C-alpha positions, 0 to 999 in steps of 0.5 A: 502583528508585526511584519515578520509575524505575518511574512512568517505565518503567510509562510506556513503551508496552510496559509499558503494554500488558503492564499491559492498555493496547489496543495499538490505543490506541498513538500512531505514537510509541508503536508505533515505540518498541514495535518500536526497543525501546531509544534511545541513550546520549544519546537515549531511545526515545520521542524516537528515536522521535519523531525519526524519524517528524518525518524521514520525513514519518510512518509512510508515509514510513517505509514507503515509505524503503529499509532502508539510508536508515533505518539511516544516520540518527542512533541507527538502524542496521541491526538498527533498521531490518529490525525496523521493515521487518518489521513494516511487511511482516507488516502488508501480509501480513495485509491480504493474507490478509484475507478476499477481497471477494465481489464485485469491483463498485464502487472502494472494493473494488478498493482494499480489494484491491490496497491491500496491494500498493500501499502504500508504493510509490514507482514506480508499479504498474500492476495487473489483475484478472481477473473471472468473470461474476459479477464475483468475483476470478479473479486479480490480476497485476502488468503492469508497475512504472514509470511507465504509458505506452503502451510499457509497459501493452500490451494484449497484456501486460494481457489474458493472463491474461484469455484465459489465465483464462477470464476475462469482464472486467477492472478495471485499475489503477494507484498515484499515488506522489505522493497526488494522484488526478488522472488524468494525460494518459497515464492517459487514453490509455493507458484509452481504448486498453484499453477499444477493445481488450477491446471487441475481445477480447470481454473489457470493461474495466469500469473503471480505479481510480487508488489512493492509500495512503489513498484513489481514483478511478474513472475510469468514475465520472469519464466516462473509460470509456463 
């Protein structure tokens, strides 16, 4: 191997990490290049990685993509696409297995609990957290997957698990795939309806948290829940 070829090989992210570089210091395209493993005859793995990131709109865009959507791009194929989505799923599972929050008493705590379930989801996902009398999480439940509406998010479905588990209160949450945190009119109506139902049942609705992959909004703090 000549000197130029050796230097090129050692500059590749995989070799850099073998030589002692911290994986957390790798750029997005370098991490992706490690997962891809190889490029094509006409496109090196680093260029292929950069092209994929640009095409899909970054890491978040890749996470939200379909396996076949990536596989159909030039230089990819099913094997590379499956490797990428497997790496993303490992990240989700690692986050989901992280130490649980001791008490769910802030919107940020809700966000930390739910971000593994919400990241990369293209549809609105509505979930409920059932809490005990010390605001500790008893159970998190998927209520619906789709557009949040009164027809789908019915009080019966939202409070069912809280009643079964003997919960003292609940927090509801859903994602906005658009990344915009502003509550819709439907969000506001649904929140009001569920707050009234919780008061009747004696299981108060503590908050409704809207989440994105990078932030959150508390409808309680915004004044929509009294």
